[in-house]
Structures are given as C-alpha cells and as structure tokens.
C-alpha positions in Angstrom: -0.2 -0.1 -0.2 1.1 2.8 -0.7 1.5 6.4 1.6 -0.6 9.6 -0.2 1.2 12.7 0.7 -0.8 16.0 1.8 -0.2 17.3 -2.2 -2.0 14.1 -3.2 -4.5 14.7 -1.2 -4.9 18.4 -2.2 -4.9 16.9 -6.0 -7.0 14.0 -5.5 -9.9 16.8 -3.7 -9.3 19.6 -6.6 -10.3 16.8 -9.0 -13.1 16.0 -7.0 -14.0 19.1 -7.1 -13.4 19.7 -10.8 -15.5 16.5 -11.5 -18.4 17.7 -9.8 -18.4 20.8 -10.7 -18.5 20.2 -14.5 -21.5 17.3 -13.4 -23.2 20.4 -12.2 -23.0 22.6 -14.7 -23.6 20.4 -17.4 -27.1 19.7 -15.5 -27.5 22.6 -14.2 -28.0 23.9 -18.3 -29.0 20.8 -19.6 -32.7 21.9 -20.1 -32.6 25.1 -20.9 -29.2 25.3 -22.9 -27.8 21.7 -24.2 -30.5 20.5 -25.1 -32.5 23.8 -26.9 -28.9 23.8 -28.6 -28.5 20.5 -30.0 -32.1 20.7 -31.1 -31.2 23.4 -33.4 -34.3 25.9 -31.3 -32.2 27.4 -29.2 -31.8 31.3 -30.2 -30.2 34.0 -28.3 -27.5 36.9 -29.2 -24.1 35.8 -29.7 -23.3 37.5 -26.3 -25.1 34.7 -24.9 -23.0 31.8 -27.1 -19.5 34.2 -25.8 -20.2 33.9 -22.7 -21.1 30.3 -22.3 -17.8 29.1 -24.6 -15.2 31.6 -22.4 -17.6 30.5 -19.0 -17.4 26.5 -19.9 -13.9 26.6 -21.3 -12.6 27.6 -17.9 -14.8 24.7 -16.0 -12.6 22.0 -18.7 -10.1 23.9 -17.5 -10.1 23.4 -14.1 -10.5 19.5 -14.9 -7.9 19.4 -16.8 -5.6 21.3 -14.8 -6.6 19.2 -12.1 -6.3 15.8 -13.7 -2.7 16.4 -14.8 -2.1 17.4 -11.5 -3.7 14.2 -10.1 -1.6 12.4 -13.1 1.3 14.3 -12.2 2.4 15.6 -15.0 3.5 19.1 -13.8 5.5 20.2 -17.1 2.1 19.9 -19.4 -0.1 21.6 -16.0 2.4 24.3 -15.7 2.0 25.1 -19.8 -1.1 25.2 -19.5 -1.3 27.3 -16.6 0.5 29.6 -18.9 -2.2 30.0 -21.7 -5.2 29.9 -18.4 -4.4 33.8 -18.2 -5.8 34.5 -20.9 -8.6 32.3 -20.3 -8.9 34.3 -16.6 -8.6 36.9 -18.7 -11.7 37.2 -20.8 -13.8 35.0 -17.5 -13.3 38.5 -16.2 
C-alpha cells in the first residue's frame, strides 16, 4: 500500500471538486441550454454564446489542470497554466 502525501490528497480533492463542478454545470444547463442548442432551437444574442464558451472553457480548464496534477504531469500543467491567464482575463 502506498502512502498518500498531503499534496496527493489535495490533488485528489481538487480533481473531485472539478468533476462535481463539471457535472453540476452540465446538469444545471442541460434543459435550458444544451438540449435546445443540440436540437437547433436555441436562439440567443451572440454575447450569450461567447459567455457560454468562456465559462464552460474555464470549467474544462479547471478539470484539465486537476487531471494533469493528479497524473503528476507537472510540465503540461505549467505550460497550460500560462495559457490559462488569457482565459482568466476573458472570464473577468
């Protein structure tokens, strides 16, 4: 049995939070956004589409970063983290 360090436990916590957050966002917007979008019946101002892309991009970014840390791929985590600054600026 391998001993889990506090850092490993923390990375597992963040991965769990990212998975729960992703599932909650998908479930929460399924009826009002995703189903109409894929059915071709969703109509909104282009700003709404941009908002959706940025915010769901942020959720996907958090999930990706958490997976990279959990798998101990710190080189890609850091490389992707630099690009995340641009995404963060767009979210703000």
